[in-house]
Structures are given as C-alpha cells and as structure tokens.
C-alpha positions as a printed Julia matrix, in Angstrom:
427×3 Matrix{Float64}:
 -14.13  -20.09  -15.44
 -17.2   -18.03  -14.62
 -17.9   -15.77  -11.67
 -20.23  -18.33  -10.07
 -17.51  -21.0   -10.09
 -14.99  -18.53   -8.72
 -17.26  -17.5    -5.84
 -18.18  -21.1    -5.07
 -14.5   -22.02   -4.8
 -13.93  -19.21   -2.34
 -17.05  -20.16   -0.37
 -15.7   -23.72   -0.22
 -12.41  -22.39    1.1
 -14.22  -20.33    3.72
 -15.77  -23.44    5.24
 -12.37  -24.65    6.44
 -10.24  -22.66    8.91
  -6.98  -21.41    7.53
  -4.14  -20.88    9.96
  -1.85  -17.9     9.69
   1.39  -19.7     9.1
   3.78  -16.78    9.48
   5.59  -18.07    6.41
   7.82  -15.66    4.5
   6.37  -13.59    1.68
   6.55  -14.71   -1.9
   9.7   -14.17   -3.88
  10.02  -11.41   -6.43
   7.78  -11.85   -9.46
  10.49  -12.86  -11.92
   8.45  -12.61  -15.16
   7.56   -9.01  -14.33
  11.14   -8.2   -13.35
  12.56   -9.67  -16.56
  10.1    -7.74  -18.73
  10.85   -4.45  -16.95
  14.62   -4.98  -17.29
  14.18   -5.75  -20.98
  12.07   -2.64  -21.51
  14.52   -0.45  -19.6
  17.61   -1.7   -21.45
  15.81   -1.46  -24.78
  14.71    2.05  -23.85
  18.23    3.19  -22.97
  19.63    1.93  -26.27
  16.92    3.54  -28.37
  16.85    6.74  -26.32
  20.55    7.27  -26.93
  20.13    6.57  -30.64
  17.2     9.01  -30.84
  18.75   11.72  -28.67
  22.39   12.21  -29.66
  21.72   14.76  -32.42
  18.9    16.49  -30.54
  21.05   16.6   -27.39
  23.97   18.05  -29.34
  21.77   20.79  -30.79
  20.03   21.65  -27.52
  22.77   21.15  -24.91
  26.04   21.14  -26.84
  26.83   17.53  -25.96
  25.65   14.35  -27.68
  25.77   12.47  -24.35
  24.0    15.03  -22.16
  20.5    13.52  -22.35
  21.8     9.96  -22.05
  23.75   10.68  -18.85
  20.77   12.52  -17.42
  18.53    9.56  -18.28
  20.94    7.24  -16.46
  20.76    9.49  -13.4
  16.95    9.4   -13.49
  17.11    5.63  -13.93
  19.14    5.36  -10.74
  16.51    7.37   -8.88
  13.74    5.23  -10.36
  15.44    2.0    -9.33
  15.85    3.35   -5.78
  12.16    4.27   -5.67
  11.17    0.84   -7.01
  13.3    -0.98   -4.44
  11.88    1.08   -1.58
   8.26    0.68   -2.68
   8.7    -3.06   -3.27
   9.37   -3.31    0.49
   6.72   -0.76    1.5
   3.55   -2.68    2.4
   0.85   -1.34    0.1
  -1.68   -1.43    2.97
   0.27    1.42    4.59
  -0.86    3.71    1.77
  -4.14    4.01    3.66
  -2.25    6.19    6.13
  -0.12    8.17    3.68
  -2.37    8.62    0.67
  -4.14   11.77    1.95
  -0.88   13.71    2.58
   0.41   12.45   -0.79
  -2.72   13.7    -2.56
  -2.48   17.04   -0.77
   1.14   17.44   -1.88
   0.19   16.49   -5.44
  -2.54   19.16   -5.57
  -0.08   21.75   -4.23
   2.42   20.81   -6.95
  -0.25   21.02   -9.69
  -1.25   24.48   -8.46
   2.43   25.47   -8.31
   2.77   24.52  -11.99
   0.07   27.01  -12.93
   1.6    29.72  -10.74
   5.17   29.16  -11.96
   3.96   29.11  -15.58
   7.14   27.6   -17.03
   6.25   27.37  -20.73
   7.9    24.49  -22.57
   6.75   23.24  -25.97
   3.66   25.41  -25.74
   2.42   24.17  -22.37
   2.95   24.9   -18.7
   3.54   21.44  -17.21
   6.88   21.65  -15.44
   8.65   22.85  -12.31
  12.32   23.49  -11.55
  13.36   24.61  -15.04
  11.6    21.8   -16.85
  13.06   18.97  -14.77
   9.89   17.79  -13.0
   6.36   17.18  -14.33
   3.83   16.88  -11.46
   1.09   15.5   -13.73
   3.1    12.28  -14.01
   3.1    11.96  -10.24
  -0.61   12.81  -10.21
  -1.44    9.69  -12.21
   0.0     7.3    -9.63
  -1.21    9.23   -6.59
  -4.72    9.43   -8.04
  -4.73    5.64   -8.55
  -3.56    5.06   -4.98
  -5.98    7.58   -3.51
  -9.0     6.27   -5.41
  -8.09    2.65   -4.63
  -7.86    3.36   -0.9
 -11.01    5.5    -0.95
 -13.07    2.99   -2.94
 -11.87    0.13   -0.73
 -12.84    2.05    2.41
 -16.28    2.93    0.99
 -16.97   -0.44   -0.64
 -20.01   -1.14    1.53
 -21.65    2.17    0.57
 -20.4     2.62   -2.97
 -23.8     1.79   -4.47
 -25.15    5.03   -2.98
 -24.62    8.08   -5.18
 -23.86   10.33   -2.21
 -21.07    7.98   -1.06
 -19.92    6.76   -4.47
 -20.39    8.7    -7.69
 -20.66   12.21   -6.25
 -17.42   12.2    -4.19
 -15.63   10.37   -7.02
 -16.66   13.1    -9.47
 -15.33   15.78   -7.12
 -11.98   14.01   -6.71
 -11.55   13.46  -10.45
 -12.79   16.97  -11.22
 -10.18   18.63   -9.01
  -7.23   16.6   -10.3
  -8.37   16.5   -13.92
  -9.24   20.19  -13.91
  -5.82   21.25  -12.64
  -4.1    19.08  -15.25
  -6.41   20.34  -17.98
  -5.43   23.92  -17.18
  -1.77   23.27  -18.1
  -3.06   22.17  -20.71
  -2.37   18.43  -20.71
  -5.45   16.98  -22.4
  -4.32   13.36  -22.64
  -3.31   13.12  -18.99
  -6.57   14.72  -17.85
  -8.51   12.24  -19.99
  -6.43    9.36  -18.6
  -7.2    10.38  -15.02
 -10.92   10.29  -15.83
 -10.62    6.89  -17.54
  -8.69    5.38  -14.65
 -11.22    6.74  -12.16
 -14.06    5.13  -14.09
 -12.18    1.84  -14.38
 -11.43    1.66  -10.66
 -15.02    2.56   -9.84
 -16.19   -0.32  -12.03
 -13.75   -2.81  -10.47
 -14.71   -1.67   -6.97
 -18.33   -2.61   -7.63
 -20.11    0.55   -8.77
 -23.61   -0.37   -9.92
 -24.73   -0.12  -13.53
 -26.78    3.04  -13.04
 -23.84    4.98  -11.61
 -21.5     3.64  -14.29
 -23.88    4.87  -17.01
 -24.04    8.29  -15.34
 -20.23    8.32  -15.16
 -20.01    7.5   -18.87
 -22.38   10.36  -19.7
 -20.29   12.74  -17.6
 -17.13   11.48  -19.34
 -18.68   12.12  -22.76
 -19.66   15.65  -21.74
 -16.19   16.35  -20.34
 -14.59   14.86  -23.45
 -16.7    17.11  -25.66
 -15.71   20.1   -23.52
 -12.05   19.18  -23.99
 -12.54   18.97  -27.75
 -14.02   22.47  -27.72
 -10.9    23.99  -26.13
  -8.54   25.69  -28.64
  -5.84   23.03  -28.18
  -8.32   20.16  -28.35
 -10.08   21.58  -31.4
  -6.8    22.0   -33.31
  -5.68   18.46  -32.51
  -8.98   16.83  -33.39
  -9.29   18.83  -36.62
  -5.76   17.89  -37.64
  -6.4    14.25  -36.74
  -9.59   14.03  -38.8
  -7.92   15.65  -41.8
  -4.96   13.27  -41.57
  -7.19   10.24  -41.08
  -9.04   11.04  -44.28
  -5.88   11.86  -46.22
  -2.42   11.15  -44.73
  -0.92   13.92  -46.86
  -3.08   16.39  -44.88
  -1.9    15.18  -41.47
   0.13   17.41  -39.19
   3.81   17.92  -39.95
   4.71   15.78  -36.92
   2.65   12.81  -38.09
   3.83   13.14  -41.69
   7.47   12.95  -40.61
   6.6     9.96  -38.45
   5.02    8.25  -41.47
   8.2     8.85  -43.46
  10.31    7.24  -40.75
   7.99    4.22  -40.47
   7.88    3.66  -44.24
  11.66    4.0   -44.44
  12.07    1.35  -41.73
  10.31   -1.4   -43.65
  10.29   -4.85  -42.1
  13.67   -4.91  -40.35
  14.79   -1.27  -40.23
  17.88    0.56  -41.38
  19.89   -0.31  -38.28
  20.3     1.25  -34.84
  21.8     4.73  -35.12
  21.28    4.95  -38.89
  17.83    6.53  -38.95
  17.54    9.79  -40.87
  14.24   11.22  -39.62
  15.68   12.16  -36.21
  18.3    14.4   -37.87
  16.16   15.82  -40.67
  13.27   17.42  -38.83
  11.3    14.81  -36.87
  10.07   16.81  -33.83
  11.43   15.84  -30.39
  12.73   12.38  -31.39
  13.92   11.39  -27.87
  10.48   11.91  -26.28
   7.16   12.06  -28.12
   8.51   10.69  -31.42
  10.76    7.93  -30.18
   8.45    5.19  -31.47
   8.93    6.51  -35.01
  12.7     6.32  -34.52
  12.37    2.73  -33.26
  10.34    1.64  -36.28
  12.72    3.34  -38.72
  15.81    1.76  -37.19
  14.4    -1.66  -36.19
  11.52   -1.94  -38.63
   8.17   -3.59  -38.1
   9.95   -6.45  -36.33
  11.28   -4.05  -33.7
   7.84   -2.5   -33.26
   6.28   -5.94  -32.75
   8.98   -6.8   -30.21
   8.27   -3.61  -28.25
   4.5    -4.15  -28.34
   5.04   -7.73  -27.15
   7.04   -6.46  -24.16
   4.24   -4.09  -23.19
   1.69   -6.88  -23.64
   3.7    -9.13  -21.34
   3.99   -6.34  -18.79
   0.23   -5.74  -18.82
  -0.51   -9.47  -18.66
   1.8    -9.94  -15.69
   0.38   -6.91  -13.9
  -3.14   -8.25  -14.33
  -2.03  -11.65  -13.0
  -0.68   -9.85   -9.92
  -4.01   -8.02   -9.6
  -5.83  -11.34   -9.86
  -3.66  -12.91   -7.16
  -3.77   -9.94   -4.79
  -4.81  -10.95   -1.27
  -7.56   -8.31   -1.06
  -9.54   -5.88   -3.17
  -7.22   -2.99   -2.29
  -4.31   -4.79   -3.91
  -6.46   -5.68   -6.92
  -7.49   -2.05   -7.45
  -3.99   -0.64   -7.07
  -2.34   -3.23   -9.31
  -5.03   -2.94  -11.98
  -4.87    0.83  -12.05
  -1.08    1.03  -12.2
  -0.52   -1.52  -14.95
  -3.42   -0.3   -17.08
  -2.11    3.26  -16.73
   1.25    2.18  -18.17
  -0.51    0.28  -20.95
  -2.7     3.26  -21.88
   0.29    5.59  -22.06
   2.19    3.2   -24.31
  -0.83    2.63  -26.55
  -1.51    6.36  -26.92
   2.11    7.22  -27.72
   2.4     4.54  -30.41
  -1.06    5.22  -31.83
  -0.29    8.92  -32.23
   2.78    8.17  -34.32
   0.76    6.08  -36.76
  -2.16    8.52  -36.9
  -4.73    6.41  -35.07
  -5.56    8.94  -32.33
  -5.28   12.73  -32.04
  -1.86   14.04  -31.11
  -0.91   14.0   -27.43
   2.25   14.46  -25.43
   2.24   11.1   -23.63
   5.71    9.59  -23.3
   6.51    5.97  -24.08
   7.01    4.36  -20.62
  10.56    3.14  -19.89
  11.68    4.31  -23.34
  11.14    8.05  -23.84
  13.64   10.5   -22.4
  12.38   12.2   -19.26
  12.92   11.71  -15.57
   9.39   12.22  -14.24
   7.82    9.45  -16.3
  10.72    7.03  -15.83
  10.75    7.41  -12.04
   6.97    7.18  -11.78
   6.88    4.1   -14.04
   9.54    2.32  -12.0
   7.84    3.36   -8.77
   4.65    1.76  -10.11
   6.58   -1.43  -10.76
   7.87   -1.33   -7.18
   4.31   -1.15   -5.85
   3.29   -4.02   -8.15
   6.21   -6.05   -6.81
   5.08   -5.44   -3.26
   1.54   -6.58   -4.06
   2.9    -9.69   -5.8
   4.97  -10.56   -2.71
   2.03  -10.48   -0.32
   0.77  -13.92    0.62
  -2.96  -14.4     0.36
  -3.48  -17.23    2.87
  -4.13  -14.91    5.8
  -6.92  -13.09    3.98
  -8.77  -15.95    2.27
 -11.83  -15.45    4.45
 -12.02  -11.77    3.51
 -11.55  -12.65   -0.15
 -14.36  -15.22    0.09
 -17.01  -12.65    1.03
 -19.79  -11.85   -1.4
 -19.35   -9.32   -4.18
 -21.72   -6.94   -2.37
 -19.29   -6.74    0.54
 -15.97   -6.72   -1.28
 -17.06   -5.16   -4.54
 -16.69   -6.64   -7.98
 -13.69   -8.95   -7.91
 -11.3    -8.65  -10.78
 -12.14  -12.11  -12.03
 -15.69  -10.96  -12.76
 -14.26   -8.59  -15.37
 -11.4   -10.73  -16.63
 -10.47  -14.34  -15.9
  -6.7   -14.38  -15.79
  -6.33  -17.97  -14.68
  -6.85  -19.16  -18.25
  -3.81  -17.05  -19.23
  -1.71  -18.53  -16.45
  -1.84  -22.27  -17.1
   0.61  -23.11  -14.33
  -2.0   -22.23  -11.69
  -4.56  -24.89  -12.62
  -5.49  -25.62   -9.0
  -7.26  -22.7    -7.28
  -5.22  -21.2    -4.46
  -7.97  -21.81   -1.92
  -8.09  -25.57   -2.61
  -4.32  -25.77   -2.83
  -4.05  -24.19    0.63
  -6.65  -26.65    1.93
  -4.71  -29.66    0.56
  -1.47  -28.39    2.07
  -3.09  -27.97    5.47
  -4.51  -31.53    5.27
  -1.09  -32.92    4.29
   0.53  -31.2     7.26
  -1.94  -32.91    9.57
C-alpha cells in the first residue's frame, strides 16, 4: 500500500467525527511479550553455560555471575512493568531532567576513570555503564524534541543545527571513553529519527556528509585505526584476523550444524576472550550449532518486526518515533555483536541484548520493552484526526518508509475505516 493510499484513508477517516469512547486501553502485546520471554530465558541458559568457568576464575564461584544476572533481571522486569504503565506522553515533561542526569553520568565516567578491559566506561566499580542509559535517553529526548519542532524541522536553524549539537555532545562524551560503537550508534539513531520525523532531503544529505566525516575521524583515532586495520586484514585472510575473532571462528566451526551440546563447548574454557559478554554468540554457535544461531536470529527478527508494528500502530508521531528508535537500537546492537564474531564488521564491545552478561544492558533493554508495551497499549481512536494531518504537519509517517500492514495480515481493514464501521453499527 503506497503513501498516497495511506493518506487518503486517513483523510477519509477525518471527514467523519470520531467520539472519544473512554474505552479501556489495549491489552498487552502478547507476540512481543512472548518473544521477550523467549529471548530472556534463552539468554539465561546460555549466559550460565558461557560464564561458569569465567566466573570461577574471576570471582571464585561458578554461580556468581549467574546470580548477579538474575538480580539484574529482577530490576529490569520491575523497570519494564513500571514503564509499561507510564504514559509515554509524560516523557515530554521528564526528558530534559533525564538528559541532564545522563550527561552528568557520562562526565562522571571520565572523571572517575575506572579502567576495565582497556576503556573507561563504568561507574561504581564496574557495575554501571552510563552509555547504555544514554542510548535510550537520547532516543526519548530526540523523539520529544523532533515531535515538538515538527512544524519547523525543515529549517536548518530549527532542525539540523540543534540536532547536530545534541548528537555532538552525547556522542562526543561517549567517544571519549572510548566507546566507538555506541557513539556511532547514537549518530545513526539520530539520523534515523530525523528522517522519520520529516527532515527534508537537503538536510538529510548534509547529515550523511557529517556522519561520514565523523566516521572517518573515529577511524583515525588510535583505537579505531587498530580495529579497522585488524578487520581489513582478517577480512582478506581469516588467519590474519585478531586473536579474538580467530577463537570465535574455531568455536563456530566446531559447532557445525547442531552444536556439541549446551555446556560442552571448549572455546569458553580454552582462551575465548570474555565468553559471557562480547563472545557469547560464539559460545551459542559452538554449543547449539548453526540451528541455534538461526533460532536466535529469528527471535531478534520477530522482536524487530513486532516493534515496528507497534510503531506503525502508534496513535501519534511521538509514539512512532520512540518505538522505532528503541526497537531499531536493540536490533543494531544484536546485529553488531553477531557480525563481529563472524568477522563481518570491525570489533566492538556491544553486548548481545537479553543474552550477554551485564546489568546495564539488560535493564535498559527491558526498560525499552516496557516503553514499547506502553505505546502498544495506547488506543488510537482519540487521535485519528491528528494522525490524518498532512505529512508537512506531522512529519514523515512511518508508513512512508516501511509499510508494515503487509507483514501483519490480520489487520486487513485499516483502523480508520474499522472505527467508522463500528461507530455506524452502534448507531
């Protein structure tokens, strides 16, 4: 279904008055909930398998990391439940204090200078990583800001220039840690949200040029240069890849089609670096084989699909921007982590969402799911007239970039016409 058809349907809906029924909100999005539960349970099983030897060596107990992960999971579930009931429109009031706190935490990281695995990314003895929080807060802040400025976003002084300042501050602080992949992700998400909010082609081209320049600057840093050089060498000849990637290749080859069995992998006990975190995908492939990898990728694909359906159904552009940013952020992290382990992208420290050991990422990922749940529960009938406005007023609707209705065959009748038919039946 094209953009013209989509807009005509909404214009048709706008011609008829729609009463605010006061009906209860939608129920929980069950497909999303089932996928998240499956990912979380799968992650706990594989995290324990990948961590018992590493945990024994580092903490003196094979169960230490698993129990800590369970504790973080409890906190993440609490955050998800709270945010699923927290109306996402209220972020317009709280997003500025949240962004201010995030910037303070990112500055505190640089001042504390807690070095772990060659980088300064943590606070409180390595238990909290503010850059993970920065991803979600940046998405929320940009979504609220772009929604508020949607009528003026085509002007560089109201659109591209302030956006560049916002992304520059957050990305620059993260880059100083250094956390190259997270800084790059913040820039990508900012560009994506700017596109979805309706930024014109000229500004998008300028943003792409800026992104290329920043990306080149990142490559020129000592850390970026080493990673890119190692990646290129390994891409040309796998035997010249970094030690980390070579050990990952060994695990993947050893896994074959169906793996050696959960808990029976050898790479995690014979030198594979940080198997519970960065390298957990290699452990999964070794123990569950290519079949296990396909299963995991399918779960992430379902999660992304469902998140985009929620974005498509959101009652206003604010919900569309937030949902799109959150689910795509999770998808990018997963794709980067898995791609690194098979040598498709330069090495980065991105965790595998819901699977890798680590409290910051797990809590933030579950909190993102809570926000998605809240957006999915909002009924759109009361805002049909605002959704039916032209793209110049509301920005580029998500359907202009991706038509999700063709993926969701159960919703063959557009919501606007369905609401009209229901109102006629009630009469």
